C-alpha positions as CSV (number, residue, x, y, z in Angstrom):
1,X,145.1,59.2,118.5
2,X,144.9,58.7,114.8
3,X,144.2,62.0,112.3
4,X,142.5,61.6,108.7
5,X,145.0,64.6,107.0
6,X,143.3,67.5,106.9
7,X,143.2,67.3,102.7
8,X,140.9,63.9,102.8
9,X,137.7,66.7,104.6
10,X,139.1,69.5,103.7
11,X,135.9,70.1,101.2
12,X,132.9,68.3,103.5
13,X,134.3,70.9,106.7
14,X,134.3,73.9,104.1
15,X,131.0,72.9,102.1
16,X,129.6,72.6,106.4
17,X,130.7,76.9,106.8
18,X,128.6,77.4,104.4
19,X,125.7,75.5,104.6
20,X,125.7,76.8,108.4
21,X,126.8,80.5,107.6
22,X,123.5,80.5,104.8
23,X,121.0,78.8,107.5
24,X,121.9,81.2,110.0
25,X,121.6,84.3,108.0
26,X,118.6,83.2,105.4
27,X,116.4,81.9,108.8
28,X,117.9,82.3,112.9
29,X,117.2,79.2,115.1
30,X,114.8,79.1,117.2
31,X,113.8,75.4,118.0
32,X,116.0,74.3,120.6
33,X,115.8,70.3,118.3
34,X,117.5,72.7,115.4
35,X,119.7,74.2,117.8
36,X,120.8,70.9,119.3
37,X,121.6,69.6,115.8
38,X,123.9,72.9,114.3
39,X,126.2,72.4,117.0
40,X,126.3,68.6,116.2
41,X,127.6,69.4,113.6
42,X,129.9,72.2,115.2
43,X,131.5,69.0,116.9
44,X,131.8,67.6,113.8
45,X,133.9,69.6,112.0
46,X,136.4,70.5,115.2
47,X,137.2,67.2,115.9
48,X,137.9,66.1,112.1
49,X,138.7,62.7,113.0
50,X,135.0,61.7,113.0
51,X,134.3,61.2,109.4
52,X,130.9,61.0,108.3
53,X,129.7,57.9,105.6
54,X,129.1,59.8,102.9
55,X,124.5,59.1,104.0
56,X,124.8,61.0,106.1
57,X,126.9,63.5,104.2
58,X,123.2,64.0,101.8
59,X,121.7,64.1,104.6
60,X,122.7,66.6,106.7
61,X,123.0,68.7,103.0
62,X,119.0,68.4,103.2
63,X,118.2,69.6,105.9
64,X,120.7,72.6,106.3
65,X,119.2,73.2,102.9
66,X,115.3,72.8,104.0
67,X,115.7,74.5,107.2
68,X,117.5,77.3,105.8
69,X,114.8,78.0,103.3
70,X,111.8,78.0,105.0
71,X,109.5,80.7,105.1
72,X,109.4,82.3,109.0
73,X,106.9,83.6,110.6
74,X,106.5,87.5,111.1
75,X,106.8,88.9,114.3
76,X,104.9,90.3,116.4
77,X,106.0,91.6,119.5
78,X,103.9,92.2,122.1
79,X,104.6,95.4,125.6
80,X,103.1,94.8,128.9
81,X,103.7,95.5,133.2
82,X,102.4,93.1,135.3
83,X,98.1,92.6,135.9
84,X,96.5,89.5,136.5
85,X,94.2,91.1,133.6
86,X,97.7,90.9,130.7
87,X,98.1,87.5,132.1
88,X,96.9,85.6,129.8
89,X,99.2,86.7,126.9
90,X,101.6,85.0,129.0
91,X,99.8,82.1,129.5
92,X,99.1,81.8,126.5
93,X,102.7,81.5,125.2
94,X,103.9,78.9,128.1
95,X,101.1,76.6,126.8
96,X,102.0,77.3,123.5
97,X,98.3,78.7,121.5
98,X,100.6,80.8,119.6
99,X,102.6,78.2,118.1
100,X,100.1,75.9,117.4
101,X,97.5,79.0,115.5
102,X,100.4,79.8,113.3
103,X,101.0,82.3,114.6
104,X,104.4,84.1,115.7
105,X,105.0,86.4,119.5
106,X,107.2,87.8,121.9
107,X,105.8,88.9,124.6
108,X,108.6,91.8,127.0
109,X,108.3,92.7,129.8
110,X,107.9,96.7,131.9
111,X,107.6,97.1,134.9
112,X,105.5,100.3,134.3
113,X,102.4,101.5,132.1
114,X,104.2,104.2,131.3
115,X,107.0,102.6,130.1
116,X,105.3,100.0,127.5
117,X,104.0,103.1,126.2
118,X,107.3,104.9,125.7
119,X,107.7,101.5,123.9
120,X,105.6,101.1,122.1
121,X,105.2,105.3,120.8
122,X,109.4,104.1,119.8
123,X,108.5,101.7,117.7
124,X,109.7,99.0,119.9
125,X,106.6,96.9,120.4
126,X,103.6,96.1,117.7
127,X,101.0,95.3,120.7
128,X,101.1,96.9,123.7
129,X,98.6,96.2,126.9
130,X,97.6,98.9,128.8
131,X,94.6,100.8,129.4
132,X,92.4,103.3,127.7
133,X,94.3,106.1,129.2
134,X,97.1,105.4,127.8
135,X,95.8,105.4,124.2
136,X,94.5,109.0,124.6
137,X,98.1,109.8,125.6
138,X,99.4,108.3,122.2
139,X,96.7,110.0,120.5
140,X,98.0,113.0,121.9
141,X,101.9,112.5,122.1
142,X,103.1,111.5,118.4
143,X,101.6,111.4,114.9
144,X,100.7,107.0,115.6
145,X,97.4,106.7,114.9
146,X,96.6,104.1,118.1
147,X,93.6,102.3,117.9
148,X,92.3,99.6,120.4
149,X,90.6,96.4,118.8
150,X,89.4,94.4,121.7
151,X,88.7,94.8,125.6
152,X,90.7,91.7,127.7
153,X,88.6,93.2,131.5
154,X,87.4,95.9,132.8
155,X,88.6,96.8,136.8
156,X,86.1,95.9,139.1
157,X,87.5,96.2,141.9
158,X,91.1,95.3,141.6
159,X,92.2,99.1,140.9
160,X,92.9,101.1,144.4
161,X,93.0,103.6,146.3
162,X,95.4,102.3,149.8
163,X,96.0,104.6,153.1
164,X,98.2,105.0,155.6
165,X,96.3,104.1,158.9
166,X,94.5,106.0,160.5
167,X,93.3,107.3,157.6
168,X,90.4,105.9,156.5
169,X,88.2,107.6,153.7
170,X,89.5,109.8,150.5
171,X,87.6,112.5,152.4
172,X,90.4,112.9,154.8
173,X,93.2,112.8,152.1
174,X,92.3,116.3,151.8
175,X,96.3,118.2,151.8
176,X,97.6,114.4,151.7
177,X,100.3,113.0,149.8
178,X,99.2,110.9,146.6
179,X,101.1,109.3,144.9
180,X,100.1,108.2,141.4
181,X,102.3,107.3,138.1
182,X,102.0,110.8,135.7
183,X,100.4,110.4,133.1
184,X,98.8,106.7,133.0
185,X,95.2,105.2,134.6
186,X,96.1,106.6,137.8
187,X,95.3,110.1,137.1
188,X,91.9,109.1,136.1
189,X,90.8,107.1,139.4
190,X,92.1,109.9,141.6
191,X,89.8,112.3,139.3
192,X,87.1,109.9,139.5
193,X,87.7,108.5,143.8
194,X,88.0,113.0,144.0
195,X,84.9,113.8,141.8
196,X,82.1,111.1,143.6
197,X,83.2,113.2,146.8
198,X,82.8,116.9,146.0
199,X,86.9,116.9,146.1
200,X,88.8,118.1,143.0
201,X,92.5,117.5,142.0
202,X,93.5,120.9,144.3
203,X,92.4,119.1,147.6
204,X,95.4,117.0,147.4
205,X,99.5,117.2,146.5
206,X,100.6,114.5,143.9
207,X,103.3,112.9,144.0
208,X,104.7,111.1,140.9
209,X,106.2,108.7,141.1
210,X,106.8,105.8,139.4
211,X,103.9,101.9,139.7
212,X,107.3,99.6,139.9
213,X,108.6,102.1,143.3
214,X,105.1,102.8,145.3
215,X,106.0,100.2,147.4
216,X,109.3,100.9,148.5
217,X,108.2,105.2,148.7
218,X,105.1,104.3,150.6
219,X,107.0,101.6,153.1
220,X,109.3,104.7,154.0
221,X,106.4,107.2,153.9
222,X,106.6,109.8,151.9
223,X,103.6,110.0,151.2
224,X,99.7,109.1,153.4
225,X,98.4,107.4,150.1
226,X,98.9,105.9,146.5
227,X,97.1,104.9,143.6
228,X,97.9,101.0,143.2
229,X,96.9,97.5,141.6
230,X,97.6,92.8,141.8
231,X,100.6,92.7,143.0
232,X,101.7,95.6,143.8
233,X,98.1,96.8,146.1
234,X,98.3,92.8,147.2
235,X,102.0,93.1,148.8
236,X,100.7,96.9,150.4
237,X,97.8,95.3,151.6
238,X,100.0,92.0,153.5
239,X,101.9,94.6,155.8
240,X,98.2,95.3,157.4
241,X,98.9,99.6,157.7
242,X,97.1,100.4,154.3
243,X,92.6,101.0,154.2
244,X,91.3,101.2,151.4
245,X,90.0,103.9,150.7
246,X,88.4,103.2,147.1
247,X,88.3,100.5,144.1
248,X,87.1,100.4,140.6
249,X,83.6,98.5,141.8
250,X,82.9,102.6,142.6
251,X,83.1,103.1,139.5
252,X,82.3,100.0,137.4
253,X,83.3,100.2,133.5
254,X,85.3,102.8,133.1
255,X,88.3,101.3,134.0
256,X,89.2,99.5,130.9
257,X,92.6,97.2,130.0
258,X,92.5,97.1,126.2
259,X,95.0,95.5,123.2
260,X,96.5,99.1,121.6
261,X,98.7,99.3,118.3
262,X,98.4,100.8,115.7
263,X,95.5,101.3,112.4
264,X,98.4,100.5,110.0
265,X,99.7,97.9,111.4
266,X,95.9,96.2,112.1
267,X,94.4,96.7,108.6
268,X,98.3,95.8,107.0
269,X,98.0,92.7,110.1
270,X,93.8,91.1,110.7
271,X,94.1,88.4,109.9
272,X,97.3,87.5,113.1
273,X,95.4,89.9,114.5
274,X,92.6,88.0,114.9
275,X,94.3,84.2,116.2
276,X,96.3,86.9,118.3
277,X,93.0,87.3,119.9
278,X,91.5,83.4,120.0
279,X,94.7,82.4,121.8
280,X,93.8,84.9,124.5
281,X,90.4,83.8,125.0
282,X,91.8,80.1,124.5
283,X,94.6,81.1,128.0
284,X,91.2,82.4,129.0
285,X,88.9,80.1,129.0
286,X,91.7,77.4,130.1
287,X,92.3,79.1,133.1
288,X,87.8,78.9,134.1
289,X,88.3,75.2,132.9
290,X,92.1,74.3,134.7
291,X,92.6,76.2,137.3
292,X,94.9,73.9,139.0
293,X,97.6,74.1,136.1
294,X,97.0,77.9,134.8
295,X,97.1,80.3,138.6
296,X,100.0,79.2,139.6
297,X,102.1,79.5,136.0
298,X,100.4,83.4,136.4
299,X,101.0,84.0,139.7
300,X,105.0,83.1,139.6
301,X,104.8,85.1,136.4
302,X,102.9,88.3,138.9
303,X,105.3,87.5,142.1
304,X,102.4,86.9,144.0
305,X,100.5,83.6,145.8
306,X,97.3,82.1,143.8
307,X,95.7,82.7,146.8
308,X,96.2,86.3,146.1
309,X,95.9,85.6,142.3
310,X,92.1,84.6,142.5
311,X,91.8,87.1,144.9
312,X,92.6,89.8,142.6
313,X,90.8,88.5,140.1
314,X,87.4,88.9,142.3
315,X,87.8,92.3,141.3
316,X,88.5,92.0,137.9
317,X,85.7,91.6,134.7
318,X,87.9,89.3,131.8
319,X,85.8,89.9,128.9
320,X,85.9,87.0,126.0
321,X,86.4,87.2,122.9
322,X,81.8,86.2,121.8
323,X,81.7,89.5,124.7
324,X,83.5,92.2,122.2
325,X,80.8,93.6,119.6
326,X,79.3,94.6,122.8
327,X,81.8,96.7,123.8
328,X,83.7,98.3,120.1
329,X,80.3,99.2,118.5
330,X,79.6,102.7,118.0
331,X,78.2,104.5,121.8
332,X,79.2,100.7,123.4
333,X,80.9,100.9,127.5
334,X,84.4,101.5,125.3
335,X,83.1,104.6,123.5
336,X,81.2,105.5,127.0
337,X,84.4,104.9,129.5
338,X,87.0,106.5,126.7
339,X,85.6,109.4,126.9
340,X,84.8,110.2,130.2
341,X,88.7,110.1,130.4
342,X,89.4,111.6,127.2
343,X,87.3,114.6,129.3
344,X,89.3,114.4,132.6
345,X,92.5,114.0,131.1
346,X,92.6,117.3,129.3
347,X,90.9,119.2,132.2
348,X,94.2,118.0,134.1
349,X,96.1,119.3,130.7
350,X,97.4,115.6,129.9
351,X,95.3,116.4,126.8
352,X,95.7,119.0,124.3
353,X,94.6,117.7,121.0
354,X,91.2,117.5,120.0
355,X,90.6,113.4,119.5
356,X,87.3,111.5,118.2
357,X,87.3,108.7,120.5
358,X,85.9,106.2,117.4
359,X,88.5,106.3,115.7
360,X,90.6,104.6,118.3
361,X,88.3,101.7,118.5
362,X,89.2,98.9,115.5
363,X,87.2,95.5,116.0
364,X,88.1,94.8,112.3
365,X,90.3,92.0,113.9
366,X,87.6,90.5,116.4
367,X,85.0,90.2,113.2
368,X,87.3,88.6,111.2
369,X,87.8,86.3,114.6
370,X,84.1,85.2,114.8
371,X,83.1,85.2,111.0
372,X,86.4,82.2,111.0
373,X,85.5,80.8,114.3
374,X,81.8,81.1,112.7
375,X,82.2,79.1,109.7
376,X,83.9,76.5,111.0
377,X,81.7,75.4,113.4
């Protein structure tokens, strides 16, 4: 094979290598096209018998310099666990809504609410999709100033307490073992269910376990009942050995799923967070308008069937952007639900600090978004 002497390609080779290194330091490659292009350049350098013409070399130089100097959008890291109400974030990412809005979002999946909360407390994510319980525990446990800026949904039947047959009511749980995820929404659910039946937490034995281990523990008869939600509840019910003893439709408006960040981040990134919630709302509307396209994507992420997902959504009241102010306002439903949750968490010893609930609610991103939308109408 005929080869060109190394000296003839020496200058071009080293300059291209320098540009690639500079490019990677200035801006990590993110698009598939850019990645493929750089790989082609590497091949070209390694096979030095291929000689670029002057125009090709000049074009390559311009492209590398241009992409190196391009400003990267500040990253927003969002963590969540499996729950159909959170999956509109995932759908927005899959459909390219975040990219179209010009906001750089990275999603992280966690196996439980507690895991996502701990990641937020450690600063590994900027936002978590969680419940008002996680927000209160963050405020109690850390120096972070947590705030919710968006109501994703109200659980209206999806959160359940399941009992092993023949257990058929909450009253039947007296003296029984009930599986709960510690320091999580489960404490609110079980306490409210017991109170409705003139019982207390002293009447049962709480068995702490991670949400992703509940199905296995139930199958092994480690507990008589458990607090859970889709997709875990769907899989357990499909096995035919459980009764629904209680569901969140019996306490409407008190199991709330929200987007949580810290005050500093919300104040400094209000415009970007407005775009995040607009994309979330767009994904909600897309699911309503195109269920045949959206639901299979979400079902695959939840690891359940589309039919099971539809059933799960029957127990979730997903909220839209234009309804947010009624929940985020002073003494709105979010305030009332958080107040009840705070009282229960204090009773159970999970919360020790004095917490001002109104300080935990920040409507700035919603207000920014709605103002911008009105201006553009």
